[in-house]
N, C-alpha and C positions, 0 to 999 in steps of 0.2 A: 564739366559741367553735369550737376545733378536735375535728373528731368524726375517728373511725375508723368507716369503713362497711367490713360486713366481709360476703362472699358467701363463704361455706362450703359449696363443692359437694364428691359425693362422692368425688371425685379431686382435687380444685383449691382454694386457696384464693387468692379475691384480694380485694384493700382495697386503699382511698386513703383518704388523709388531707385534710379539706377544711375550707376555713375556711366554717364554715355561714353567718357573716355577708354576704361577698362571693362565693364558688360558688372559690374557687381552689383548687387542686390543689397541693397540700401538698409530697404524696408518695403513691408506689402501685406495685402490681406485682401477682405472682402467685406464688406455691407449685405448681410439676406434679407431679405423679403421688405426690400424699400418702396417705401409709397411716396415719399416726398426724397426725390432727389438733393433738395438743398439743405436738408436735414443729416440724409447719408453724405452728403460731404463734407458734415463739422466732422463728423466721427474721423474723416479721411486727414481735414484740418488740424485736429489736434495729433493727431499719429504723426503726421507730417513737421508738426512747429517742434515735437519735442526733441526731433532729432536735431534741431539748433543750428542748423544751416541753409539757406536762404535757397528757392530753387531757382533755375538757370532758363528752365521752361516747362511746361505742360503739353503733352502729348495726346492727343484722344483717337481713339479706334473711330472712324466711322464707316460702316458698314456700305453703304451705297454715296458712291460717287456720279452717279450716273453718266453720262456721257462729257459733263464740264469737267472733271478733274483727274488731270492726268499725272498727278504729280502730290506729295505733300504739300499743304498752303499753311499761313500765317493767319489765323483765323481774325476776323471782323467781321461787320454788319451786313457788308455786302454776301460774304462766305456763308454766315449763318443763315440770312435768308435764301442762298441757294439752296442750302440744305435742306431747310422745311421744305421750301418745293418742288425737291424729291421724294418727298414722304410717301405717294404712293405709291412709289418704286419698293421702298424696305417701312412700310408702315407698322411689323413687329420691333424693327430696330433703328431706324434713323431718329425717331421721335426719343427714345430714350437716349442714345447718344447726345442729344440736341440740350437735352435735360442737363446733363453732366456739363459739355459745355455751356452754359449758361450760369448752372450753378458755379461752374472753376473760375469764370469772368468775373462773379460779380466778389467770389472772394478773396483772385488777387489778380485785381485789376491792373498792374505794372509787371507780373507775368507773362510773357511771349505764348501763347497757344498758336497749337499747329493741331490741325485734322491730318488725320492718315488716314486713307481710303484704302477701305479693302478691296475695290474694284482696277484702284487705279493700274498698277503693273500690265491689266488684260486690256488698257487703252492700245494695244496695239495689234489686237486681233482683226485682221483685213475681212473685210466687209463680207467675204463669201465665205467667212466663220459666224459674225456680230448677227449677219441676218436671217432672220426666221421666213419659213415662206408662206408667209401671210399678206393679207391685205398691205399693201404699201401706205393706205392711211394708218394703221395699226402702228405703223413703226413711224411714222412721223407728227401724226399728234398724241401718240401714250405713247410711245418710246417703246416699243415690244421690239427687244433685242437682245442677244447674249450680252452681260457683263461680266459675270464672272464675280468671283467671291475667292477670300485665303491669298488675295497676291501679293500680301505683305509677308507672309510663308512662301510664298513660291519662287520670289523675288530673292529672298535672303537664303533661300535652300539651294537655287541654283547657283547660286555666286558663290557660295560655302563647298558647291560640287565641282566649280574649276578649277577652286585653290586645292582640292584634295586631289584631282587628277591632276593636278602641276599644268593646266594648260591655258590659255585667257580663253574668257565666260564667251567672246564674241567669235571663236572659232567651234565652238561646242554643240549640237544638238541633242537636247535631253529629254527623257520623259520624265516630270515630277508626280509624284503619289505623297497626297497630304493626305493621311489616313488616320482619323479622329473618331470621335461621337459625330461629325461634321464632316464628310469627305470630300476630296475635290482631285484631278486631274488636270496639270498641266502639257503643251507640247511647248517648247521654250528651242527658237533655233537663234544662235549666236546673241543669247539675252536675252531675245525678246519674244514674247509671248504670245505662238499663233493660233494655238489650240484653247480650251478650255471646258470643264466639264458643267459648271455651275451655270447659267443661266440666268434670264428675266429674274431669277430669286433664286435661293442658297436650293431650291427643293428637285431641283432638275441633275441630272449624272448620275455619279456612284450611288449603290445603297448603303445606308446610312444607321446611326442610331436608332433615331427616331423618325427618318423620312424612308421616304419611295426611291428617291432616284425617280430614273426612267419609267414611264409609263403612257399605254395608250391616253391621251386627252378626253377620249371618251368616257372611260370609264368614269370619271367625276358627276357627270350627267345620268349614267345609267346606277351607279350605285344613290344617286339623292330622288331618282325615277321611283326605285323599287326599293328604297327605306323607307321613302316620305321626308328625308330630314332633306333641310337646304344643303347647295352646293356649297356654301359657306363651313356649313358643318363637317362635310366631308373634303373640303382642301385642308383644312385643322386636323381631319386624321391624317390626311399625308405627310402631315408636317410632324407631328406630335404619337402616333399610336402607330406606324408604319416602319418601315425598314427592320432593322432587325428586330425589334419589338412586335414588330406585328408578324414576324414569319414563325418565332419560339418565344414568344413572353417578356424576356431580357432585351437590354442594347448595350450592355457591357461585355467586349469582345472575350474578356479573359475569363467571364463567368460559363458564357457560351464555350467556349474551348472546352473549360472542365466539364460540360456536361457533356460535350462530344466525346471528351478522352474517355466520359462513366459509358459509353453505349446510350446516349439520348438521340434517337435518328431525329426528331426534330432538329435539336440543336444541330447535328452534321446537315442538314440540308440548310439552315441559314446561312450556316460557314460557305455552302459550296455553291449558295446563291450571290454571298457576299465578292467569294474572289472570283466566280466566273465574269460578275459585270467588271469588276478591276484589271481582270485579266484581256476582257474583249477589250477596252479601251487603251491596254497597251499598244495591239495589235493596230489600234487604229490610229496613233498617234502616230507610230511607227510608220505607218504609209502616209499621213499629214507631212511628217518631216522627210520622209524619203531616205534617211537613214539614223541610227540611234548610237551617240558615244554611250551613254550611260542611262538608266533605269534610275530612279533616285524613289530609296521610300524616306518620310519625314510623318511626324506627328506622332500622336501615344500609341496608335497602332503597328503605323511603319517602324518605328523606331523598338517595339515591344516587343512584338509576336513575330515569333520567327515561322510560327506555324501559317501564318500568313502570305508571309514572304513568300514562302517555300510553295505554298499555292497558287501563288498567284505566275510565280513562275515557273512552273512544272509546263512542260509542253511547249514552254517558248525557247527552245533552242534553236528553231528557224531564225530567231532574228538574235541569233547569237549571246541569247541570253541563255547561262548557266552556272548557277550556282552551287559552293562549294557546301555541303551540309555543317559539316564544323563551324564554318566560320558565320554563318548566319544562325547556327544555335549559339554562337557566344555577341551576338550583333556587333558585330565589327563593322567595324567605318567600310570595306571593300570585301563582299562577302560574293562575289563571283570567285570563277577558278581563275588562276592564272594565264589561263589561253583563250580566255573566254573574249570573242571580239568586241561586245558589249560589256564596258563595267555593271555591275548592281550595287549602288551606293546604299547605307543607312545614315543619314543624316540629321540629326536634331536639329528639331527648328525653333526659334525663340522670336514670337512675335514680336514680347515685349520687349527685346530689347533692341530690335530694329526699328518700332518706332520711337525709344528713344533716343538713334542715333538719328533718324530721321529728323524729328523734333528740335535737335541741338543744331544741327546743319542750318534746319530753315530759320530758326532763332538768331544763331550765328548772322545772318544775313549775305548778300552775296559777297565772295571774296574781290579783294579788290585788284 
């Protein structure tokens, strides 16, 4: 089955046509500077129709499924309504995701459309992990709780890690570090997510390319009062002008690494803050799990930065985490030493393929 995977953002539409059985990319691209998602999708249509083969399904990445969706679902009018109702939880993402869904349904009305949610894998969080210590009314009326994101990646990568280790997923305890421009971590106990670093929104948790990650919420009011700006403007800065960018003026770890290696102290500090936060979460998640079979690095930085992996793992020998320098530099699949009690893995993420596989399965319907 050929599946069109659509990632419809506020200003771009990314797409890939994937053979769900083999994972082969048949076509793909990005439409940028989007102001009309219907018009943008026509560019995608033109490309897809040139392939000459019908689509079996369309998989849509949807950022926020709230506490409603725990798995991928076939899109119908009710699903569209619920995703729209969840817009206050993801005002920058869900409207754009919905625009892509509506445009695709209008263009391919006979093709099954499947919504795959970033939050779904984290629906197994226990209440002690997803509740914030805020007035209960905030939780009950406004949905204030931890939801988590990058779930499609955490799910697929933890499954692949089990394959690498040659063990059943439901007997493993893993810490997964998805380190890209956006970054998050999860504690996965026997295949189920029990902790994750992102919260109500993707802002909480690790230091990211342009997002601050964890901070004292009083900072927002303090900076707003001191600068005369609105709290909304300060919040926008925390999403778009903070993180690595705020610390050193660059958001790309490759560039920051080059600067640090050339003796740039500001870049060195940015890397130090970045890796310190990740290391702190590793320790916290091992404590949550009570044990750890493997620490798994994935996504752009996790897969391609030996320096970040080394700095994160330095000093974690107390948890049985010991990295082999040569294996790490070569970005091998297993980078821990042979005798290390806790394995350290580098596992590529492929969210598009995972979305295609989910879409194909849901479109095919339940097994007889």
